[in-house]
N, C-alpha and C positions, 0 to 999 in steps of 0.2 A: 359278611354279616347280613342277615336277611332283614328286609324292610318290614317294619311293623305296619300292619293294616289299620287304617283309621276306622274306628267303630262307625257303623251305619246308624243314621238317625232312624228311630222307629217310625214306621209309616202309620199315619192316622187314617184308617179305613173309612172313617165317617166324613172325611173332609177332602175336597178337591176332585171329586168324581163328577162326571157329566150330570148325574142325578142331583148331586149337591148343588151344582151350578144352576140347574133348572129351578131348583127349590128356591135358591136365593134370588134369582131373576124374578120369579113370581112375587116374592116377598117385596122386592124394591119397586117393581112396576105395578103390582096390583094389590097393595096392602089391605084394601077394604075387603078382599076376598077371604081374609083371615077371620072375619067376624062370624060367618056361618060355621067355620071350623070350631071356634070357641064355643059357640052355642051348642054344637053337637057334642063336643068332648066334655065340657064342664057344666052342661045343663043351664047355660045362661040364656037370656032372652033379649039380647041386643036387637035393635030394630034394623041395623045395617047402615044407619046414617051417622053413627058415631065416628069421631076422628080416631084414626089409628096412628100412633106415634112410634116410629122405629127407634129403638135404643141401640147404644153402642154394643157391638157383638164381640169385641176383643177385651179380654181381661188379663192382666199380668199378675201372676200369683207370687207372693213373697215366699222365700225360703226354699225355692226349687231351682234347678239348673237353668241356665239361659236357654238351652234347647227346648225344655219343656215348660218354660215359664208362662208362655202365652196360651190361653185357652180361648177358643173361638166357638161361640154358640151359633146355631143356624139362624135363630130369630128370637130376639128379645124385644118386646113391644108393649106399649101401654094403650089401652082402650079408654077413651074419655067418655064414660057413661055418666050416671048420676054421681058417681065418684070414680076417680081414676083407678084402674086395676092393671097390674103388671102380669105379663105372661111370657112363658118360654115355650117354643114349639120346635122340636128337633126332628131331623129326618135321618133315618138309618136304613141303609140298603139291606143289611142282613142282621139277624138277631146276634147280639154280642153281650157276653157276660159282664163286660166292663161298662156297659151303657148306664147302668143305674149309678155307678160311681161318678161318671162324668156328669150325669144329670144333677147329682147332688152338688158337685163342684160348681156347675153353672148357676144353680138355684141359690146356693149360699153366697156366691160372689155377687149376684144381682141383689140379694138381700142386703149385703154390706154396702153396695153402691147407693142404695136408697135408704140407708139408715137414718135414724133421727136420734139425737141425744137431748134428753130433757132432764135437767138437773144432773143427778149422778146415775141416770138410767139410760142404757142404750136400747133403743127400740128397733128391732128388725122384723121385716115381714117376708116370709118365703113366698115367692110368686107362684101362681098357678102354672104348672108345667106338664107337658105331654110330649110324647115321641111318636112319630109316624114310622112304622116298619113297612118298607116297601116289599120285603119278603118275610114270610113267617111260617112257622111250623105249629104242630099241635102243642108243643111244649112252650111256645112263646107266650109269656104271661099276658093276662088281660089288664093287669095293673102292676106297678112296681111300688113296693112299700118301703118306707123309710122309718126306722125306729131309733130314736135318740135317747140315750140315758144321760141325764145331767145330774149335778149335785142337788138340784131342786126337785127332781122327779123325772119321769119318763114322758115322752111325747112322740106321737107317730103321725105320719101323713102319707098321702099317695101321690105318685106320679102316674098320670093317665097314659094309656096306650091306644093308638089307633093302628089298625092293620088294613092295608088297602084291599086285601082279599075278602074282608068282611062286607064289602060294598059292591052291589050290582051297578051297572051303568045307569039304570033308571033311578036308583037311590041317590046317586051322586047329583043327578039333575033335579030330582024332586026336593032334595034337601038343600040345594044351592051350594054344594060342595065343589064348586068349579075349580078351586085351588088344587084339588086332587086329580083332576082330569088327565093331565100329562102323564100321570103315574098308573093310570088304569091298565095299561098294557101289561103290567106285572102280573095281573090276575091270570093272564094267558101264557105266561112264560114257560111253564112246565109242558105245555102242549105244542111249543114251536116246532119240534121235530115232526110231529104228526101233521100239523098244518103245512109244513114245508113240502111234504110228500103226497098229501091227500087233498085233492082239489075240493071235494065235497066238504071236508072238515074246515078247510081254509075259508070257504065261502061263508061259513058261520061266523068266522072272525071278521071278515070284510063287511058282511051284512051288518054286524054290530057297529062297525065304524061308520057305515052309512048313516045309521041312527045317531051316532055320536055327532056327526056333522049337521044333521037335520036339527037336532036338539040345541046345538050350539048357535045355529042361525036363528032359531026360534027365541032363544034367550036374549039375543041382540034385538030382535024385532019387538019383544015384549018390554025392553028397557031394563032387563035384569043384568045385562052385561053391556059394556061399551064396545065399540068396534076395536078400540085399542086393546081392551082386555081380551077380546076374542082372538086378535092377532097374536098376543103374547102366549095365550094358552096353546094355540096351534103351533107356534114356533117351538115352544118348549116340548110339546108332544112329539114333534118330529125329531127333536134333539135326543129325547129319551129313546125313541124308537130306533134311531140309527145306532145307538150304542147297545141296547139290550138285544137287538136282533141282528147284530153284526154278522153272525155266522149263518143266518137264515135269510138268504137273498130273496126267496120267493115271498116269504112273510113280509120282509121289510118293504119290498116293492109294492106288494098288494095293498098293504095298509097305507103306505106312503103316498100312493097315487090317489087314494080316496081323500086324504087330507090336503092334497094339492101342493102347489109350490109355495113359496114364501108369500103369504098373504100380506104380512106386515113385517118385513125384515128389519134388521136394526139400523140400516141406512135410512129407511123410511121413518123409523121411530125417532132417529136423531133429528131429521128434518122436521118432524111433527113437534118435537120438543123445542127445537130452536124457534119455530114459528110462534110458539106460545110462551116463550121464555119470559118476556116482560110481564105479561098478564099473570102468569103463574107466580113469579117472584113476588109481585105486589100482593096477590091473593094469599100466598103462604105467610107473608109477614103479618097481614091482618089476622089470619087464622091463628098464628102463633100468639099474637097479642091477646086474643080472646081466650085461648087456652091458658095462658099464664095467669090471666085474671081469675079464671074459674078455679085453677089450682090453688091460687093464693086465698081465695074465698073459702076453700075447703081446709085451710090451715096448713098447707104445705109450705116448707121453708124455701126461701129464695135459692139456696144452694141446691135443693132437690129439683126445683123448677129449671134451674140452669142445666143440670145434668140431663134432664128429660128432653128439653127443647134444643140443647146444643148452642145456646146463646150465652154471652158473658153476663156477669152479674149487673154491670152498669146498664146494659140493654134491657134486662128484665126489670130493673128498678124504674127505668124510664117508662116502660110499658104499663107499670102498675100505678103510675101517677094519675 
């Protein structure tokens, strides 16, 4: 009697890659760098001093198998401007026909998580959402449209699209889109074979990364980036490079040498964090108190404030006294 093969779990191509890991590291270590992204994609005008609150990125969907029950977003966050606004920003290495469905799932689950019930009416707000395509083609859409037909009528809205290939290195620095810098190497990916064999062509690439390093240093000097953020950007740039150029030794070595060794590796970062732990913890608590009060003044319910800040209800109530 032949043994039955166990069905394989479907692989999620959008999760668990080195690019995804780099994206999430930037999100956690450098959340304020999301603000220029939001300004660029959604046409906002945040100053950059607003607080960015990271939201839970795991959702468990009812009515589906245990294997597929969990949905993980790349980044769900709230920016505390004049009024709090929720955002979703996803990263996708390749165009994918199912991406629009996943985006809709993420957005509606976020809307449910931040729901409000007033009387007999359920109020939900779809968050602003966008996806970054690291690779794209001529057929990759500039926007993804959602159209809903309901018993009360039809409604439609857009999910925005960013394509790394649409930006030059100069534009990334001029617009302060530092969050995207580790992924800039994707712009050159189709030319790796040429760069690997042609010294003159490869020099164009390495010269551009000399400019990359000069501009990064200038951003620190000007106070637009911290040393810590610079270190994280470089570390993630090297991580992406190692993977995307794995088969192109000359390209990987040439660009890698320009970016240097680990300027701020994660052992150093852990020591940096440990040294500041007490002060940061105290500062975060006070910052959370101020945020809770502001959200309460704007009419948000304690349950919603609890979900956003990750504190229990008794703590929130104490902060609001």
